[in-house]
NURO-465508 format. One line per field, with one value per atom (N, C-alpha, C, O): residue number from 1; z, x, y; atom name. Coordinates in Angstrom, 2 decimals, decimal comma. Atoms other than C-alpha are relative to their C-alpha. Layout:
<tordos>
seq [NUM|...] $
zz [Z|...] $
xx [X|...] $
yy [Y|...] $
atom [CA|...] $
</tordos>
This chain:
<tordos>
seq [1|1|1|1|2|2|2|2|3|3|3|3|4|4|4|4|5|5|5|5|6|6|6|6|7|7|7|7|8|8|8|8|9|9|9|9|10|10|10|10|11|11|11|11|12|12|12|12|13|13|13|13|14|14|14|14|15|15|15|15|16|16|16|16|17|17|17|17|18|18|18|18|19|19|19|19|20|20|20|20|21|21|21|21|22|22|22|22|23|23|23|23|24|24|24|24|25|25|25|25|26|26|26|26|27|27|27|27|28|28|28|28|29|29|29|29|30|30|30|30|31|31|31|31|32|32|32|32|33|33|33|33|34|34|34|34|35|35|35|35|36|36|36|36|37|37|37|37|38|38|38|38|39|39|39|39|40|40|40|40|41|41|41|41|42|42|42|42|43|43|43|43|44|44|44|44|45|45|45|45|46|46|46|46|47|47|47|47|48|48|48|48|49|49|49|49|50|50|50|50|51|51|51|51|52|52|52|52|53|53|53|53|54|54|54|54|55|55|55|55|56|56|56|56|57|57|57|57|58|58|58|58|59|59|59|59|60|60|60|60|61|61|61|61|62|62|62|62|63|63|63|63|64|64|64|64|65|65|65|65|66|66|66|66|67|67|67|67|68|68|68|68|69|69|69|69|70|70|70|70|71|71|71|71|72|72|72|72|73|73|73|73|74|74|74|74|75|75|75|75|76|76|76|76|77|77|77|77|78|78|78|78|79|79|79|79|80|80|80|80|81|81|81|81|82|82|82|82|83|83|83|83|84|84|84|84|85|85|85|85|86|86|86|86|87|87|87|87] $
zz [-1,02|-4,17|1,17|2,22|-1,40|-1,85|0,09|-0,70|0,12|-1,58|0,50|1,14|-0,62|-0,54|0,08|-1,11|-0,59|0,54|0,65|1,65|-0,31|0,50|0,49|-0,22|-0,21|2,50|-0,27|-0,29|0,25|1,83|1,62|2,49|-1,62|5,17|-0,56|0,46|-0,69|4,29|0,05|0,97|-0,05|3,38|1,44|1,70|-1,06|6,63|0,93|2,06|-1,35|8,88|-0,31|0,64|-0,24|7,28|0,01|-0,28|-0,57|8,05|1,91|2,45|-1,41|11,93|0,47|1,57|-0,98|12,88|0,52|-0,04|-0,62|15,11|0,25|0,53|0,04|15,14|-1,58|-2,46|1,14|12,39|-0,59|0,27|0,52|9,98|0,64|1,07|-0,03|10,74|-0,42|-0,41|0,27|9,54|1,11|1,48|-0,96|12,09|1,15|1,34|-0,63|14,61|-0,46|-0,08|0,53|12,90|-0,81|-1,68|0,48|11,98|-0,86|-0,75|1,12|8,82|0,47|1,57|-0,01|8,04|-0,99|-1,63|0,44|7,05|-1,04|-0,85|1,08|3,43|-0,32|-0,32|0,67|2,11|-0,65|-0,29|0,46|0,05|0,86|1,38|-0,83|1,92|-1,79|-2,72|0,60|-0,23|-0,23|-1,17|-0,28|1,02|-0,32|-0,29|0,47|-0,06|-1,64|-2,24|1,54|-4,07|0,44|-0,54|0,53|-3,01|0,12|0,56|0,35|-3,89|0,91|0,41|-1,47|-0,34|-0,07|0,70|0,49|-1,57|-1,15|-1,26|1,41|-5,12|-0,97|-2,03|0,87|-5,97|0,00|-0,97|-0,35|-4,21|1,01|1,36|-0,48|-2,36|1,95|2,04|-0,72|1,33|0,36|0,02|-0,41|2,68|0,95|1,06|-0,79|4,97|-1,10|-1,99|0,85|3,72|0,63|1,60|-0,81|4,83|-1,16|-1,94|1,03|2,72|0,24|1,01|-0,35|3,23|-0,71|-1,68|1,23|1,53|0,13|1,04|-0,15|0,70|-0,36|0,40|0,85|-2,28|0,26|-0,20|-0,24|-1,00|1,43|2,13|-1,66|2,34|-0,01|-0,87|-0,39|3,75|0,91|1,62|-1,60|6,62|0,63|1,46|-0,70|7,46|0,54|1,20|-1,17|8,70|-1,64|-2,64|0,42|6,88|-0,73|-1,86|0,65|6,61|0,06|-0,11|0,50|6,26|-1,45|-2,26|0,85|3,44|-1,04|-2,27|1,16|2,02|0,06|1,12|0,12|0,91|-0,32|-1,34|0,59|0,94|-1,00|-1,66|0,91|-0,92|-1,57|-2,46|1,50|-4,18|-0,62|0,19|0,51|-6,66|-1,39|-1,26|0,84|-9,99|-1,57|-2,79|0,54|-11,46|-1,45|-2,46|0,83|-13,97|-0,52|-0,70|0,12|-14,87|-1,70|-1,96|1,51|-18,92|-0,56|-1,78|0,25|-19,29|0,06|0,37|-0,31|-19,54|1,64|2,74|-1,32|-17,21|0,66|1,56|-1,15|-15,58|-0,72|-1,87|0,23|-15,43|-1,37|-1,14|0,71|-18,30|0,42|-0,27|0,44|-17,41|-0,67|-0,33|1,13|-20,53|0,26|1,15|0,12|-21,17|-1,47|-2,29|1,59|-24,72|0,33|-0,54] $
xx [0,37|-12,33|0,72|0,54|-0,67|-10,15|1,04|1,97|-1,00|-8,05|1,39|1,40|-1,34|-4,09|0,48|0,67|-0,51|-2,94|2,07|2,55|-1,51|1,25|0,68|0,88|-0,82|3,09|1,97|2,48|-1,22|6,72|0,91|0,66|-0,35|8,87|1,05|1,20|-0,64|11,43|-0,56|-0,18|0,80|9,04|-1,03|-1,70|0,79|7,17|1,00|0,53|-1,46|10,55|0,17|0,00|-0,16|11,27|-1,09|-0,66|1,34|7,92|-0,01|-0,49|-0,35|9,18|-0,77|-1,07|0,79|6,73|0,63|1,61|-0,54|7,49|-0,45|0,28|1,03|4,69|-0,38|-0,30|0,24|3,56|-1,19|-1,71|1,33|0,75|-1,03|-0,74|1,54|-2,69|-0,95|-1,18|1,56|-6,16|-0,98|-0,91|1,07|-9,18|0,61|0,15|-0,89|-6,31|1,05|2,22|-0,92|-4,74|1,09|0,99|-1,28|-1,38|0,58|0,68|-0,20|-0,10|1,12|1,21|-0,70|2,32|1,30|1,23|-1,38|6,02|0,50|0,69|-0,26|7,14|1,18|1,40|-1,46|10,66|0,57|0,15|-0,03|12,19|1,06|1,51|-1,19|14,98|0,77|0,23|-0,74|17,77|0,16|0,11|-0,27|18,37|-1,07|-0,98|1,35|15,03|0,04|0,81|0,18|13,93|-1,46|-2,03|1,80|10,08|0,61|1,64|0,00|9,46|-0,88|-1,54|0,21|8,35|-0,55|-1,42|0,28|7,94|-0,81|-1,48|0,53|6,77|0,99|0,74|-0,61|9,68|-0,08|0,31|0,21|8,72|1,34|2,19|-1,01|11,08|-0,51|-1,73|0,62|10,51|-1,25|-1,23|1,17|6,90|-1,01|-1,50|1,44|4,34|-1,57|-1,92|1,34|0,80|-0,80|-0,59|1,27|-2,47|-1,16|-1,58|1,25|-5,31|-1,34|-1,51|1,42|-9,01|-0,94|-1,38|0,71|-11,12|-1,68|-2,44|1,36|-14,40|-1,24|-2,17|0,61|-16,08|-0,15|-1,14|-0,07|-15,21|0,24|1,22|-0,32|-15,52|1,38|1,82|-1,25|-12,44|0,42|1,20|0,40|-12,60|1,75|2,28|-1,34|-9,06|-0,24|0,44|0,09|-10,28|0,00|0,71|-0,06|-11,08|0,74|0,55|-1,15|-7,55|0,95|2,11|-0,84|-5,80|0,50|-0,22|-0,38|-3,41|-0,25|-0,17|0,63|-4,62|-0,97|-1,59|1,52|-7,54|0,14|0,78|-0,93|-7,15|-2,04|-2,14|1,12|-11,06|0,09|-0,69|-0,28|-9,49|0,98|1,90|-0,59|-7,47|0,43|0,27|-0,42|-6,17|-0,44|-0,29|0,40|-7,43|-0,95|-0,57|0,79|-9,61|-0,10|-1,14|0,33|-8,34|0,80|1,88|-0,45|-7,86|0,33|0,15|-0,88|-6,13|1,45|1,98|-1,48|-2,71|0,53|0,17|-0,73|-0,16|0,74|1,43|-0,79|1,42|-0,35|-0,43|0,21|0,76|1,45|2,59|-1,50|3,21|-0,29|0,40|-0,03|2,15|-0,26|-0,19|0,48|0,99|-1,29|-1,88|1,24|-1,99|-0,34|0,58|0,12|-4,09|-1,09|-1,68] $
yy [0,04|-1,88|0,11|-0,51|-0,54|-0,43|1,28|1,10|-1,15|2,53|-0,29|-1,34|0,17|2,68|1,51|1,77|-1,25|6,07|-0,05|-0,58|0,28|6,44|1,28|2,26|-1,30|8,92|-0,72|-1,84|0,19|9,29|0,08|0,92|-0,08|8,53|1,04|1,72|-0,87|11,05|1,29|2,01|-0,98|13,87|-0,05|0,94|-0,23|13,03|0,09|0,19|0,10|13,02|1,44|2,21|-1,18|16,29|1,04|2,15|-0,48|17,78|0,64|1,64|-0,26|17,31|-0,58|-0,12|0,68|14,59|-0,95|-1,42|0,92|12,28|-1,55|-2,50|1,20|9,57|-0,10|0,75|0,67|7,19|1,33|2,03|-0,03|8,77|-0,77|-1,88|0,80|7,55|0,21|1,42|-0,16|7,19|-0,70|-1,87|0,17|7,34|-1,26|-2,39|0,97|5,89|-0,87|-0,79|1,19|3,09|0,57|1,44|-0,91|3,98|-0,87|-2,09|0,56|3,54|-1,74|-2,30|1,30|0,13|1,29|2,35|-0,49|0,92|-0,70|-1,90|1,36|-0,46|0,66|1,87|-0,24|-0,69|-1,28|-2,38|1,36|-3,21|0,04|1,06|0,53|-5,20|-0,77|-1,38|0,27|-5,84|-1,85|-2,63|1,98|-9,73|-0,59|-1,82|0,92|-10,84|-0,09|0,65|-0,18|-11,78|0,86|1,31|-0,74|-9,93|1,60|2,12|-1,15|-6,73|0,91|1,82|-0,32|-5,71|1,76|2,17|-1,65|-1,73|0,38|1,41|-0,09|-2,36|1,12|1,70|-0,70|-0,55|1,35|2,00|-1,17|2,72|0,45|-0,36|-0,22|4,77|-0,40|-0,55|0,21|4,04|0,55|1,73|-0,49|4,77|-0,60|-1,72|0,73|4,39|0,14|0,92|0,46|2,84|-0,31|-1,03|0,44|2,52|-0,29|0,56|0,63|0,15|0,16|-0,79|-0,17|0,93|-0,60|0,03|0,75|-1,57|0,32|0,01|-0,89|0,28|-0,83|-1,08|0,75|-1,84|-1,29|-1,85|1,54|-5,41|-0,48|-0,26|0,38|-6,84|-0,83|-1,59|0,80|-8,12|-0,71|-0,08|0,85|-10,89|0,16|-0,59|0,02|-9,90|1,89|2,67|-1,73|-6,22|1,17|1,06|-1,48|-2,75|0,48|0,92|-0,70|-1,68|-1,22|-0,84|1,06|-4,57|0,11|0,71|-0,62|-4,53|-1,03|-0,91|1,22|-7,88|-0,32|-0,38|0,91|-9,41|-1,31|-1,56|1,09|-13,12|-0,34|-1,38|0,13|-13,01|0,68|0,36|0,07|-11,32|-0,31|-0,45|0,79|-12,67|1,15|2,37|-0,40|-11,65|-1,15|-1,02|1,66|-15,23|1,04|0,44|0,14|-13,80|1,59|2,23|-1,41|-10,25|-0,04|-0,59|0,66|-10,31|1,34|1,27|-1,18|-6,28|-0,62|-1,68|0,59|-5,80|-0,24|0,17|0,11|-7,25|0,89|0,42|-1,16|-4,09|1,77|2,21|-1,32|-0,52|0,92|1,32|-0,90|1,28|1,64|2,40|-1,17|4,74|1,20|2,39|-0,88|6,07|0,09|-0,52|-0,63|7,55|0,07|0,14|-0,49|8,09|0,75|1,40] $
atom [N|CA|C|O|N|CA|C|O|N|CA|C|O|N|CA|C|O|N|CA|C|O|N|CA|C|O|N|CA|C|O|N|CA|C|O|N|CA|C|O|N|CA|C|O|N|CA|C|O|N|CA|C|O|N|CA|C|O|N|CA|C|O|N|CA|C|O|N|CA|C|O|N|CA|C|O|N|CA|C|O|N|CA|C|O|N|CA|C|O|N|CA|C|O|N|CA|C|O|N|CA|C|O|N|CA|C|O|N|CA|C|O|N|CA|C|O|N|CA|C|O|N|CA|C|O|N|CA|C|O|N|CA|C|O|N|CA|C|O|N|CA|C|O|N|CA|C|O|N|CA|C|O|N|CA|C|O|N|CA|C|O|N|CA|C|O|N|CA|C|O|N|CA|C|O|N|CA|C|O|N|CA|C|O|N|CA|C|O|N|CA|C|O|N|CA|C|O|N|CA|C|O|N|CA|C|O|N|CA|C|O|N|CA|C|O|N|CA|C|O|N|CA|C|O|N|CA|C|O|N|CA|C|O|N|CA|C|O|N|CA|C|O|N|CA|C|O|N|CA|C|O|N|CA|C|O|N|CA|C|O|N|CA|C|O|N|CA|C|O|N|CA|C|O|N|CA|C|O|N|CA|C|O|N|CA|C|O|N|CA|C|O|N|CA|C|O|N|CA|C|O|N|CA|C|O|N|CA|C|O|N|CA|C|O|N|CA|C|O|N|CA|C|O|N|CA|C|O|N|CA|C|O|N|CA|C|O|N|CA|C|O|N|CA|C|O|N|CA|C|O|N|CA|C|O|N|CA|C|O|N|CA|C|O|N|CA|C|O|N|CA|C|O|N|CA|C|O|N|CA|C|O|N|CA|C|O|N|CA|C|O] $
</tordos>
């Protein structure tokens, strides 16, 4: 439905970049967990920039919006999380 591209903040800064990464002129969002909140804002990843592109499902919030209110996991029947294991 969508593609998410991540750029690690440390790597971006180490490469000497001064501006936010962008895609078609749309700057990436910065994601970083806030230890003061119960939310998992950065999905337990190190601080990063990310950009979502909704390709196969129309997003009423826009093609580059991070969330799509028209998508849910209500009918998901697979594993509840990714283990990283391959078969």
